[in-house]
C-alpha positions in Angstrom: 20.1 10.0 -34.6 17.3 11.3 -32.6 17.0 11.3 -28.8 13.9 8.5 -28.8 15.6 6.5 -31.4 19.2 6.6 -29.8 17.4 5.5 -26.4 15.7 3.0 -28.5 19.2 1.5 -29.5 20.7 1.8 -26.1 17.7 -0.4 -25.1 18.3 -3.0 -27.5 22.1 -3.3 -27.6 21.6 -4.4 -24.2 23.2 -1.4 -22.4 22.7 -1.1 -18.7 19.4 1.0 -19.1 17.2 2.3 -16.6 13.7 3.2 -18.6 11.5 5.5 -16.8 8.2 4.9 -18.2 4.7 6.9 -17.7 1.7 5.1 -17.2 0.6 3.3 -21.0 3.7 4.0 -22.5 4.8 0.7 -23.2 7.2 -0.8 -20.5 6.1 -4.7 -21.2 6.5 -4.0 -24.4 9.9 -2.7 -24.3 11.0 -5.4 -21.6 9.2 -8.0 -23.8 11.5 -6.8 -26.7 15.2 -7.0 -24.4 13.8 -10.5 -23.3 13.4 -11.3 -26.9 16.6 -9.9 -28.2 18.6 -11.5 -25.3 16.9 -15.5 -26.8 17.8 -14.3 -30.1 20.9 -14.0 -29.7 21.5 -17.7 -28.2 21.6 -16.9 -25.1 21.2 -19.9 -22.6 17.2 -19.3 -21.2 18.3 -20.3 -17.9 20.8 -17.5 -17.3 18.1 -15.0 -18.1 16.3 -13.6 -15.2 12.7 -11.2 -15.2 10.8 -10.5 -11.9 8.0 -8.4 -11.4 5.6 -8.0 -8.5 2.5 -10.3 -9.4 1.9 -13.6 -11.1 -0.4 -12.2 -13.1 2.2 -9.6 -14.9 4.9 -12.6 -15.0 2.3 -14.5 -16.8 1.7 -11.2 -19.5 5.1 -11.6 -19.7 6.2 -15.3 -20.6 2.8 -15.0 -22.8 3.8 -12.0 -24.7 7.6 -13.8 -25.4 5.8 -16.9 -26.5 3.4 -15.3 -28.4 5.6 -13.3 -30.4 8.2 -15.9 -31.5 5.0 -18.5 -32.1 3.1 -15.8 -34.5 6.7 -14.5 -36.2 6.9 -18.4 -36.8 3.7 -18.3 -38.9 4.3 -18.4 -43.0 0.6 -16.8 -43.2 1.4 -14.2 -40.7 4.3 -11.8 -42.5 3.3 -8.5 -40.5 3.4 -10.7 -37.1 7.8 -11.6 -38.4 7.9 -7.6 -39.5 6.8 -6.4 -36.0 8.5 -8.8 -34.2 11.8 -7.6 -36.4 10.8 -4.6 -35.7 10.7 -4.4 -32.3 14.2 -5.8 -31.3 15.6 -4.4 -34.5 16.9 -7.4 -36.3 15.6 -6.2 -39.8 17.1 -9.6 -41.0 15.5 -12.0 -38.9 14.9 -15.2 -40.3 12.1 -17.2 -39.9 13.3 -20.2 -38.9 15.0 -18.8 -36.0 11.7 -17.6 -34.7 10.4 -21.1 -35.1 13.2 -22.7 -33.3 13.8 -20.4 -30.3 9.6 -21.1 -30.1 9.8 -24.5 -30.0 12.8 -25.0 -27.8 11.3 -22.4 -24.9 8.1 -24.6 -25.5 9.8 -28.1 -25.0 11.9 -26.4 -21.7 9.7 -23.9 -20.2 10.8 -25.4 -17.0 14.0 -22.8 -18.3 12.3 -19.9 -18.4 12.9 -17.4 -15.3 10.0 -15.2 -15.4 8.7 -14.8 -11.8 7.5 -12.5 -8.9 10.4 -11.4 -6.4 8.3 -13.4 -3.9 9.1 -17.0 -6.4 12.8 -15.7 -6.3 13.3 -15.7 -3.2 11.6 -18.7 -2.8 14.0 -21.0 -4.9 17.2 -18.5 -3.6 16.2 -20.1 0.1 15.2 -23.7 -0.9 18.9 -23.6 -2.6 20.4 -22.1 0.7 18.3 -23.6 3.2 21.4 -24.3 5.4 22.9 -20.7 4.9 19.6 -19.4 6.0 19.0 -21.6 8.9 15.7 -23.2 7.9 15.0 -26.1 8.4 14.4 -29.2 6.3 10.8 -29.5 4.9 9.9 -25.5 5.4 6.9 -23.9 3.8 5.8 -20.3 3.3 2.8 -19.1 5.0 -0.1 -16.8 3.7 -1.1 -13.7 4.9 -4.1 -14.9 7.3 -2.1 -17.6 8.3 0.9 -15.2 9.4 -1.2 -13.0 11.5 -2.9 -16.0 13.3 1.0 -16.8 13.7 1.5 -13.1 15.2 -1.2 -13.5 17.5 -0.3 -16.8 19.0 3.3 -15.6 19.8 2.2 -12.4 21.4 -0.6 -14.3 23.4 2.3 -16.9 24.7 4.4 -14.0 25.8 1.8 -12.6 27.5 1.2 -15.8 29.5 4.6 -16.7 29.9 6.0 -13.2 31.6 5.8 -12.1 34.7 3.2 -9.8 36.1 5.1 -7.2 37.5 7.4 -6.9 34.7 4.6 -7.0 32.0 2.5 -4.3 33.8 5.7 -1.6 34.5 6.3 -3.0 30.2 2.9 -2.2 29.2 2.9 1.7 30.8 6.2 2.3 29.6 4.6 0.7 25.6 1.4 3.2 25.9 3.0 6.1 27.9 0.9 5.2 31.3 -2.4 5.5 29.3 -4.9 2.5 30.7 -5.5 -0.1 27.7 -8.3 -2.7 27.8 -6.5 -5.6 26.1 -2.8 -6.4 26.8 -2.9 -8.6 23.9 -4.4 -6.1 22.1 -1.5 -3.3 22.9 1.4 -5.4 22.4 0.0 -6.9 19.0 -0.5 -3.0 17.6 3.1 -2.2 19.2 4.7 -5.3 17.3 2.8 -4.8 14.2 3.8 -1.0 14.6 7.7 -1.7 14.3 8.5 -5.2 14.0 9.1 -4.7 10.2 11.2 -2.1 10.6 13.5 -3.1 13.2 14.4 -6.5 11.9 17.6 -5.8 10.2 18.4 -3.1 13.3 20.3 -3.9 16.3 18.4 -2.6 20.0 20.3 0.4 19.9 18.3 2.2 17.3 15.8 3.1 20.2 18.0 4.8 22.3 18.6 7.3 19.5 15.9 10.1 21.2 18.3 12.7 23.4 16.3 13.6 26.6 17.7 17.1 27.9 17.8 17.8 31.7 14.8 18.8 33.7 15.5 22.1 35.0 15.5 22.1 39.0 13.2 22.4 41.6 14.5 25.7 42.7 14.0 27.0 38.7 10.4 25.4 38.5 9.3 27.2 42.1 10.1 30.7 40.7 8.7 29.8 37.7 5.3 29.2 39.7 6.0 31.7 41.7 6.3 34.3 38.7 3.7 33.3 36.8 0.8 33.7 40.1 2.7 37.5 40.7 3.0 38.5 37.0 1.1 41.6 36.7 -0.3 42.1 33.4 -4.1 43.5 32.6 -6.0 41.3 30.7 -7.8 38.4 32.3 -7.6 36.0 29.4 -3.4 36.1 30.3 -4.3 36.0 34.2 -6.1 33.2 34.0 -3.9 31.2 31.2 -0.5 31.8 33.7 -2.6 30.5 36.8 -4.1 26.9 34.9 -0.5 26.8 34.0 1.1 26.9 37.3 -1.3 24.6 39.0 -0.3 22.4 36.2 3.3 22.9 37.1 2.7 22.9 40.7 1.2 19.0 40.9 3.7 18.2 38.0 1.2 17.3 35.2 3.7 18.3 32.5 1.9 16.4 30.1 -1.1 17.9 30.3 0.5 21.1 29.5 2.2 19.5 26.3 -0.1 20.7 23.7 -1.4 23.6 25.2 -1.6 26.8 23.0 0.9 28.7 25.6 3.6 26.2 24.6 3.0 26.4 20.9 3.0 30.0 21.5 6.5 30.2 23.0 8.1 27.7 20.8 7.0 29.5 17.6 8.1 32.6 19.8 11.5 31.7 20.2 12.0 30.6 16.8 11.0 33.9 15.8 12.5 35.2 18.2 9.4 37.6 18.9 7.0 38.5 22.3 5.4 35.0 23.2 1.2 36.2 23.0 -1.9 34.5 23.6 -4.9 35.4 21.3 -3.8 39.0 20.3 -2.5 39.7 23.7 1.2 39.8 24.5 3.2 39.1 28.0 5.5 41.2 29.4 9.2 40.6 28.6 9.7 40.0 32.3 8.3 36.5 31.8 10.7 35.3 29.7 13.1 33.8 31.6 10.4 31.4 33.3 8.6 30.7 29.8 11.8 29.4 29.2 11.6 27.0 32.4 8.6 25.9 31.4 9.3 24.6 28.2 12.3 23.0 29.0 10.0 21.6 31.9 7.9 20.2 29.3 10.4 19.4 26.7 12.5 17.2 29.4 9.4 15.3 29.9 7.9 14.5 26.9 11.1 13.5 25.8 11.7 11.1 29.2 8.3 9.0 28.5 8.8 8.9 24.7 12.6 7.2 25.4 11.5 4.9 27.6 8.2 3.8 25.3 11.1 3.6 22.7 12.9 1.0 24.7 10.5 -0.6 25.4 8.9 -1.1 22.2 12.2 -2.8 21.3 12.7 -4.9 24.1 9.1 -6.3 23.4 10.2 -6.5 19.3 13.3 -8.2 20.5 11.5 -10.6 22.8 8.7 -11.1 20.3 11.1 -12.0 17.1 12.7 -14.4 19.0 8.9 -16.2 20.3 7.6 -15.9 17.0 10.7 -17.2 15.1 10.5 -20.6 17.5 7.4 -21.1 16.7 7.9 -20.7 13.1 10.9 -23.2 13.1 9.1 -25.8 15.3 6.3 -25.4 12.6 8.2 -25.2 9.8 6.2 -22.2 8.4 7.8 -18.8 6.8 6.7 -15.7 5.4 8.2 -14.2 2.6 9.5 -11.1 4.5 11.5 -13.9 6.9 12.9 -15.3 3.9 14.2 -12.0 2.3 15.3 -10.9 5.6 17.8 -13.9 5.6 19.0 -13.6 2.2 19.7 -10.2 2.6 21.6 -11.2 5.6 23.3 -13.7 3.9 24.0 -11.8 0.4 25.4 -8.8 3.1 28.3 -10.9 3.7 29.6 -11.0 0.2 31.4 -8.9 -2.1 29.0 -8.9 -5.7 31.6 -11.8 -6.8 30.2 -14.2 -4.6 26.8 -14.2 -6.7 28.9 -16.0 -9.1 29.1 -19.0 -7.0 25.7 -19.2 -5.7 24.7 -19.3 -9.5 26.8 -22.2 -10.4 26.2 -24.5 -7.8 22.6 -23.5 -6.6 20.7 -22.1 -9.4 22.0 -24.4 -12.4 23.6 -21.4 -14.3 24.2 -18.2 -13.1 22.1 -15.2 -14.2 24.1 -12.7 -16.4 20.9 -11.2 -17.8 18.6 -9.3 -15.3 15.4 -7.9 -16.2 13.5 -5.9 -13.1 9.9 -4.5 -13.5 7.8 -1.9 -11.5 11.1 -1.3 -10.1 9.5 1.5 -8.2 7.8 -0.7 -5.3 11.0 -2.4 -4.0 12.0 -2.7 -0.8 15.2 -1.5 0.8 15.6 -5.5 1.3 14.7 -6.7 -1.6 16.9 -4.6 -3.0 19.9 -5.8 -0.8 19.0 -9.5 -2.2 18.7 -7.9 -6.0 21.7 -5.8 -5.9 24.4 -8.2 -6.1 23.0 -10.0 -8.9 22.5 -6.2 -10.4 26.7 -5.7 -9.5 26.9 -9.1 -11.9 24.5 -8.2 -14.6 26.4 -5.2 -15.1 30.1 -5.9 -14.8 30.6 -6.7 -18.1 29.1 -5.3 -21.7 30.8 -7.7 -24.4 31.8 -12.0 -24.4 35.6 -12.9 -25.6 34.3 -14.6 -28.4 31.5 -13.2 -30.3 31.8 -9.3 -30.3 27.8 -9.7 -31.7 26.6 -11.1 -28.4 26.5 -9.6 -24.6 28.2 -11.6 -22.1 25.5 -9.3 -19.0 23.0 -7.3 -19.0 21.1 -5.2 -17.0 17.7 -3.6 -17.6 15.2 -1.7 -15.2 11.4 -0.2 -15.8 9.7 1.5 -13.4 7.9 4.9 -12.9 8.3 6.7 -9.4 5.0 8.4 -10.0 3.2 4.7 -9.6 5.5 4.3 -6.5 1.4 3.5 -4.4 2.9 0.6 -2.0 4.6 1.9 0.1 2.6 0.5 2.8 4.4 -3.1 1.9 7.7 -1.7 2.3 8.4 -0.3 -1.2 10.5 2.4 -1.5 10.7 4.7 -4.9 13.6 6.2 -4.3 15.8 3.2 -4.9 14.9 3.6 -8.4 16.8 6.8 -8.2 19.7 4.8 -6.5 20.2 2.9 -9.2 22.9 4.9 -11.3 24.7 5.5 -8.9 24.5 1.6 -7.4 25.8 0.1 -10.8 27.8 1.4 -13.4 27.5 2.5 -16.8 23.8 2.6 -16.5 21.9 5.1 -18.8 18.5 6.9 -17.9 15.9 7.0 -20.7 12.2 8.3 -20.2 8.8 7.4 -22.0 6.1 9.7 -22.0 4.1 8.4 -24.7 1.3 6.6 -24.3 0.1 4.1 -26.4 -3.2 3.7 -23.8 -4.9 7.3 -23.4 -6.4 9.8 -25.6 -4.8 13.2 -26.4 -8.7 14.7 -24.2 -7.7 12.7 -20.9 -3.8 13.0 -21.3 -3.9 16.6 -21.4 -6.5 16.5 -18.7 -3.6 14.9 -16.3 -0.7 17.0 -17.3 -2.8 20.0 -16.5 -3.4 18.8 -13.1 -0.2 17.3 -12.1 1.7 20.5 -14.0 -0.4 22.9 -12.2 -0.5 21.3 -8.4 -1.1 23.6 -5.9 0.0 23.6 -2.2 0.9 26.8 -0.3 3.6 26.2 3.1 2.5 28.1 5.7 4.9 30.7 6.2 7.0 31.5 9.4 8.9 29.9 11.2 7.2 26.8 12.6 7.7 25.7 9.0 10.7 23.8 10.3 8.7 21.4 12.0 5.3 21.7 10.6 3.8 18.8 8.6 1.8 20.5 6.4 5.3 22.1 4.9 7.0 19.0 4.3 3.6 18.0 2.5 4.1 21.2 0.4 7.4 20.5 -0.6 6.4 17.3 -1.7 3.3 18.7 -4.1 5.9 21.1 -5.6 8.4 18.4 -6.4 6.1 16.1 -7.9 5.2 18.8 -10.0 8.4 20.2 -11.3 9.0 16.6 -11.8 5.9 15.5 -13.6 6.6 15.5 -17.5 4.1 16.6 -20.3 2.5 13.3 -21.9 1.5 13.1 -25.1 -0.3 10.3 -26.9 0.3 8.0 -29.6 -3.4 8.2 -31.1 -4.2 11.9 -31.7 -7.1 10.8 -33.3 -8.5 9.0 -30.7 -11.7 10.4 -29.3 -11.6 11.4 -25.4 -14.2 13.2 -22.9 -13.4 14.1 -19.2 -15.9 15.4 -16.6 -16.4 16.7 -13.2 -19.8 15.8 -11.0 -21.0 16.9 -8.2 -22.8 14.9 -5.6 -26.6 15.8 -4.2 -26.6 18.2 -0.8 -27.9 16.0 1.7 -31.6 16.3 2.6 -30.9 17.7 5.9 -28.2 20.1 4.8 -29.4 23.0 7.1 -28.4 20.9 10.2 -24.3 19.9 9.5 -25.0 16.4 7.8 -22.6 13.7 8.4 -19.2 12.8 6.9 -20.7 9.9 5.5 -23.7 11.4 4.3 -21.8 13.1 1.9 -19.8 10.5 0.8 -22.9 8.3 0.3 -24.3 11.5 -2.0 -20.8 11.0 -4.1 -21.5 7.2 -4.4 -25.0 7.5 -5.4 -23.8 10.0 -8.4 -21.4 8.0 -9.4 -24.1 4.9 -9.6 -25.5 7.2 -12.1 -23.0 8.2 -13.9 -21.8 4.7 -14.1 -25.0 3.6 -15.4 -25.2 6.3 -18.3 -22.3 5.2 -19.4 -23.0 1.7 -19.4 -26.5 2.3 -21.2 -25.1 4.8 -23.9 -21.6 2.2 -24.7 -22.8 -1.3 -23.5 -19.8 -2.9 -25.2 -17.0 -0.6 -23.4 -15.6 -1.4 -20.4 -15.7 0.6 -17.0 -13.5 0.9 -14.1 -14.6 1.9 -11.3 -11.6 2.2 -9.0 -12.2 3.4 -4.9 -9.1 4.1 -2.4 -10.4 1.5 -0.1 -12.1 -2.4 0.0 -14.9 -0.6 2.0 -16.0 2.1 -0.7 -15.3 -0.4 -3.4 -18.4 -2.7 -1.7 -20.1 0.0 -1.5 -20.6 0.9 -5.0 -20.7 -2.8 -5.4 -24.1 -2.6 -3.9 -25.7 0.3 -5.2 -24.9 -1.0 -9.1 -25.4 -4.0 -8.5 -29.4 -1.9 -7.0 -29.7 -0.5 -10.6 -29.7 -4.2 -12.1 -26.2 -3.7 -13.8 -23.9 -6.8 -14.1 -20.9 -5.9 -12.3 -17.6 -7.4 -11.7 -15.7 -7.1 -8.2 -12.4 -7.9 -8.0 -9.4 -7.0 -5.7 -11.0 -9.0 -3.1 -13.8 -8.7 -0.6 -14.8 -11.1 2.6 -17.3 -13.4 1.4 -19.6 -12.2 4.3 -20.9 -9.3 1.7 -24.0 -12.2 1.2 -26.3 -13.0 3.3 -26.2 -16.7 2.3 -22.7 -16.8 3.4 -23.6 -15.2 6.9 -26.2 -17.9 7.8 -23.8 -20.5 6.7 -21.2 -19.4 9.3 -23.8 -18.8 12.0 -24.4 -22.5 11.5 -21.0 -24.1 12.0 -20.9 -21.0 15.1 -23.8 -22.6 16.9 -22.4 -26.4 16.7 -19.3 -25.0 18.6 -21.0 -22.5 21.4 -24.5 -24.1 21.4 -25.3 -21.8 24.5 -24.9 -18.5 22.9 -28.8 -18.0 21.3 -27.5 -15.2 18.2 -26.4 -18.0 16.2 -29.6 -20.4 16.8 -32.1 -17.1 16.4 -30.1 -16.2 13.1 -30.6 -19.5 11.9 -34.3 -19.5 13.2 -35.5 -16.8 11.6 -34.1 -17.7 7.7 -34.6 -19.8 4.9 -31.5 -22.0 5.7 -33.0 -22.9 9.2 -36.3 -23.5 7.1 -34.6 -26.0 4.9 -32.8 -27.7 7.7 -36.1 -28.3 9.9 -38.2 -29.0 6.7 -40.6 -26.3 7.8 -40.8 -27.0 11.2 -38.7 -24.6 12.6 -38.9 -24.8 17.3 -36.4 -25.4 19.6 -36.8 -28.9 19.4 -36.0 -29.3 15.8 -33.2 -27.4 16.1 -32.1 -29.1 19.1 -31.7 -32.4 16.0 -30.0 -29.7 13.3 -27.2 -28.9 15.7 -26.8 -32.5 16.3 -26.7 -33.2 12.8 -24.3 -30.6 11.3 -22.0 -31.4 14.6 -22.0 -35.2 13.1 -21.0 -34.0 10.0 -18.1 -31.8 10.9 -17.4 -34.9 12.8 -17.5 -38.1 10.2 -17.2 -35.9 6.9 -14.9 -32.6 8.4 -15.3 -28.9 7.8 -14.9 -28.7 3.6 -18.3 -31.9 3.1 -20.1 -29.9 6.3 -20.0 -26.6 4.5 -21.0 -28.0 1.1 -23.6 -29.5 2.7 -25.4 -26.0 4.0 -24.6 -24.4 1.1 -26.5 -26.7 -0.7 -29.9 -26.6 1.4 -29.3 -22.8 0.4 -28.9 -22.8 -3.9 -32.0 -22.8 -4.4 -33.0 -19.9 -2.5 -30.2 -17.6 -3.5 -30.0 -15.3 -6.2 -26.9 -15.7 -8.6 -24.6 -13.3 -6.5 -25.3 -15.3 -3.3 -25.3 -18.7 -5.4 -21.1 -17.4 -6.0 -20.6 -16.3 -2.8 -21.4 -20.0 -1.4 -19.2 -21.9 -4.2 -16.5 -19.7 -3.3 -16.4 -20.4 0.6 -16.8 -24.2 -0.6 -14.0 -23.9 -2.3 -12.3 -22.1 0.8 -13.5 -24.5 3.1 -11.8 -27.4 1.0 -8.3 -25.4 0.7 -8.0 -24.6 4.6 -6.6 -28.2 4.8 -3.3 -26.6 7.1 -5.4 -25.4 10.1 -4.5 -26.8 12.6 -6.3 -26.0 15.6 -9.3 -28.6 13.9 -11.9 -25.4 15.5 -15.2 -24.0 13.5 -14.4 -20.9 14.8 -10.8 -20.4 12.9 -12.4 -21.1 10.1 -15.4 -18.5 10.6 -12.5 -15.7 11.2 -10.8 -16.8 8.5 -13.9 -16.4 5.9 -14.8 -13.1 7.8 -11.2 -11.8 6.8 -10.2 -13.4 4.0 -10.5 -10.8 0.5 -12.3 -13.3 -2.1 -12.6 -11.5 -5.4 -16.1 -11.9 -7.4 -15.0 -12.1 -10.8 -17.7 -12.2 -14.1 -18.4 -12.0 -17.3 -19.2 -8.6 -16.7 -17.8 -4.5 -18.7 -18.1 -3.5 -15.6 -15.8 -3.6 -13.1 -15.4 -2.4 -9.7 -11.9 -2.3 -7.6 -9.4 -0.6 -5.5 -7.0 1.6 -7.4 -3.9 -0.6 -6.1 -6.0 -3.1 -7.5 -6.1 -2.0 -10.8 -2.5 -0.9 -11.5 -1.4 -2.4 -15.2 -5.0 -2.5 -15.6 -7.0 -0.3 -18.4 -10.6 1.1 -19.0 -12.7 2.4 -21.9 -14.0 4.8 -19.7 -13.1 5.3 -15.1 -15.2 6.4 -12.4 -13.7 7.7 -9.3 -16.2 8.3 -6.8 -14.3 9.0 -3.2 -11.7 11.8 -4.0 -13.0 13.6 -0.9 -10.8 11.0 1.2 -7.9 12.9 3.0 -5.1 12.3 1.2 -2.8 11.1 4.1 -3.8 8.8 7.2 -1.0 8.1 9.0 -2.6 7.8 12.4 0.6 5.9 14.4 3.9 3.5 13.7 7.3 4.1 13.9 9.4 6.6 12.4 12.7 5.9 11.0 16.1 8.1 10.5 18.8 6.1 8.3 21.5 7.5 5.9 19.7 6.1 2.8 17.0 4.6 1.3 19.0 1.4 1.2 20.5 1.0 4.4 19.3 -0.1 7.6 17.8 2.6 10.2 20.3 3.9 12.4 17.3 5.6 14.8 13.9 4.3 15.6 10.8 6.2 17.5 6.9 5.6 18.0 4.9 8.2 16.3 4.4 11.7 17.9 1.5 13.6 17.2 2.0 16.8 15.2 0.5 18.8 18.4 4.5 17.8 20.4 6.5 17.2 17.4 8.0 20.8 17.8 9.8 19.2 21.3 11.9 16.9 19.6 15.5 17.8 17.7 16.0 18.8 14.6 17.1 15.5 13.4 13.8 13.7 14.2 11.3 17.1 13.2 13.2 15.8 9.6 13.0 12.2 9.7 8.9 12.8 11.0 9.1 15.6 7.9 10.5 13.1 5.2 7.8 11.1 6.3 4.9 13.5 5.9 6.3 14.2 2.9 6.1 10.6 1.7 3.2 9.9 2.8 1.6 13.0 0.5 4.0 11.8 -2.5 2.0 8.2 -2.8 -1.2 9.8 -2.4 -0.1 11.7 -5.5 1.4 8.4 -7.2 -2.3 7.1 -6.2 -4.5 9.9 -7.9 -1.7 9.5 -10.9 -2.4 5.5 -11.7 -6.2 6.0 -10.9 -6.4 8.2 -13.6 -4.0 6.7 -16.3 -6.3 3.4 -16.2 -8.6 5.4 -18.9 -8.3 5.6 -22.4 -10.7 7.5 -23.8 -13.2 8.6 -20.5 -12.4 10.2 -17.3 -15.1 11.0 -14.8 -14.5 12.1 -11.5 -17.3 12.8 -8.9 -16.2 15.3 -6.2 -18.6 16.7 -3.1 -20.1 20.2 -3.4 -18.6 23.0 -1.4 -19.2 26.7 -1.2 -16.3 29.2 -0.2 -13.3 27.4 -1.1 -10.3 28.1 -0.7 -7.7 28.2 -3.1 -4.1 26.1 -1.7 -5.3 24.6 1.4 -6.2 20.9 -0.4 -6.3 18.2 1.8 -8.0 16.0 -0.3 -7.8 14.5 -4.6 -10.5 16.4 -5.3 -9.3 20.0 -3.7 -6.1 19.2 -5.7 -7.7 18.8 -8.5 -10.2 21.7 -8.6 -7.4 24.0 -7.4 -4.9 23.0 -10.3 -8.1 23.9 -12.6 -8.7 26.9 -10.9 -12.4 25.6 -10.2 -13.9 27.7 -7.6 -17.1 27.2 -5.6 -18.5 23.5 -6.4 -22.1 24.0 -6.8 -24.9 20.4 -6.0 -25.4 19.8 -10.2 -26.2 16.0 -10.1 -27.4 16.4 -13.6 -24.4 18.9 -15.3 -21.0 18.3 -14.8 -19.4 21.1 -13.3 -16.4 21.1 -15.4 -16.0 19.2 -19.2 -13.7 18.8 -21.9 -13.9 16.6 -24.6 -16.6 15.2 -26.2 -19.0 13.3 -24.1 -20.4 10.7 -26.6 -16.7 9.5 -26.9 -17.7 5.4 -27.8 -19.4 6.9 -31.3 
C-alpha cells in the first residue's frame, strides 16, 4: 500500500490524526469526510464537535455535510453517491442510509455542533456560569465596545489615583519621558501588556536582573583615564572627552546608544581591541571601558526593571477596575471567557471533562475535529486540551468493533499561520503529538486549486529564500540573525507543491511601477508606493478586460492599502467589491451626515456647520436658501428629530435627503450607515459623538456583485481567485515597534518572565535569557511575514501578478521586504522601471483562453 493510501486509510478509519495540509490541498474535504464517516457509523450527532475560526468556515463545513448527503440520496444522481462512497471509503454505502441520515440531521440540526471557537467557549461559559464567576444574564462585547470599556476603565483609574503616585508611576512607565496625555500613555501600556499578563503572577515582571553600579571611585578614575588618554587621532580624543563629560554628569542614558558602547560590546564578545571607526584605542583603556559598560548597563537595566514593575502594578490595577466594570454591566469579551475557562479546566485532570459533558453539554464530546489549528492560541488550547485528551483516550467501543467510541482529528498548516497578532501560536500545532497519545501525522501537498505554473513559482520562491545573517560575535543578540534563522527554517521545511490539475494553464508575472517624476530629487516613500498602486490598477484593468468573467483578487497587507486600490479601480470605471471591512467614512456622503450630527452636539464648533453649508446636504435641508438663519432652524430640526425619534430615525432622515444626489457607491454606504445606527441599541451614553466615533472606527464591508474583489491578505484566508494581484510587496516584512516580550518554558505554558520592549540598539545590555526571548519574538514575526506572503500567493488558481518598485544596484541576501525576498530567490538583479513589460514572466499570458 502506498504512503498516500495509508494516510487516507488512517483518516477514514478514525485513528487520531493530525493533517498538515498545504494551501488548496482539500483540508475541508478531508475534515468533511471524517465528519461524514463518524455520522455514518451511527454516532449521535451531539457527541461530535467540529470547530473552526470563522462563521463562514463553520457554515461551509455544515453545508458540505448536508449537501453531500442530500445529493447521495437523490436517485437521479448516482455519481454523487459514488463520490460520497469514495470520500468516506465505504464502497457499499446504501442510498437509503444517506437519505435517512440527511433527514435526521435536518430535523434535528440543532444537535450538530459545528461552530467557531468563540461560539464553543460561549456555550461552555453559559453552562458553567457559577464556576466561572459570571453574573446572571451576561453577554459578550464586540470589538468596538471592548475598546470603549478599556478607555473608560483607564479614565476611571486616572481620575481616582493619587496625583503623586500617578506622577511617579507614569515616570517609571515612560522611563522619565514627558508624555502629553496620561490616559493615552496608560492605555498604550495596558493594550500592550494586558492580554499576555492575564494568566501570570505579578512576579513575572521582576525577571530582569540588575547588576550593581560601579562605585564612585571607579567612575571617577574612568573619567580621569579618558581625559588623560594619550591618543594621536582627534576623533578618538573627541569621543573620549564627550564620553567623560556625559559620565561626569551621570548621563548614562544618553550614552546607551553611542557607537563607542556598541563597539565595546562587540570587542568583548570577540575578544578583540576596541575600535572607533578605523582607529584603535590603546589597551590601557580596557579597564575603564569595562567600568563604562558596567555603568551604562546597570543604569539601563535599573530603568527597565522599574518600568517593568510599574507596568505590572498598573496592569493588575487596571484588571481589577475593568473586571468590576464588566461585572456591573454584565458584559465580557471572548478573551475574558477564554481565560476563565482555561483557569477552570486547569484545575482538573482530563477525565473531569466527562462530568462536564454529561451534566452540562447534554452529551459528552467523544469525537473532536479541529480546523485551522495553526491559529490556535495557548489559552484556547488550554480549553480544548481536556476535550482532545478525552477524544484520544480510547479507539473502539466494547460492544461494536466496527464503531469507534472516540476519535480526534486536527487539520491545519503552519505555513498559513497569519494570526499571531490575535494570540495564535503555530508551534502549538507541533506540540499536539507530544500532548496526545497515538496521534499519526499526515501531510498533503497536492493542490486541487492552483495550476502547475503557479505552484512551481511558489515552490521556487520559498525553496530558494535567501537571508544572510550578520557575521561576527554580535550574532548572539542581533535581530537580523534570528530573522535569518527563521527564513532558513522556513525554506528547509517547505515541501514541494504539485498540482492535481497538470493540464490547467497558468501565468506568473512581476511588474515594476513607474519611476516618480521627481526621481532625481529623492522622491518620498509614498510616491513609490503610489506608483506601484497605479501599476497594479493597470494590471487589474487589463486582466478584467481580457477575461471579464474571471475572478480577480487584489490582496493588500493593510486596510489603508485596500482603500487606495479601491479608489484607483473605481477611477478606472471597474465594478469592485471591497471586503474585509473599512470605515464608512470612505464616503463623502457619510461624512456629511456625521457633520450634521456633530453640529447638533457641538453647536459652538463652526467646523461642522461650515461643512454642511457648502454641501449638497445643506442645500437639501435648507431647500436652496443656505444662510445662518436657515441653518439655525435646521440644527433645531435635527435635534428635535433625535429627541423624538431617536438616532436611527434621524440618521435615516438625513440619508434620505442625500440619496438623490449620490452615486451608487455613496448610496450603498448611506444604507449601511442606517443599518449601523439601527443596530447600536446597546450604546448607553446617548451621545451622538459616540455614534460618530463608532462609524469612524468600525470596518464595514462593501460587498457587491463583482468579479474584481479588493481585500487584505488576512481577509482572503480560505478564498481563491482565478487571478491574484499583489500591489504592496515593498512594505517592510516586520514592523514591531513596542509591546511586551514573554519568556515561557514552552508555547503552551504561561510566561515565567515579562519585560517591556527594548530597542535593537540597546538589546545587547540584556542577559542571554532575554536576548534569546527577543530573538524568538523577532523570528516569530519573520515567520508570520513569510506565512502572509505564502497565503497571498496561493490564493491564485491560474494567474499571479506581482508589482514591485524599480530599484537599481540591489544587494542580494539583505532583503527586508517581500519583493526583495522574491527577487533574491529568483536571482533577479536590478529592477528597471518597466510598466509596459514584465521584468519576469513564466507561463501563458492568455491563460483564460
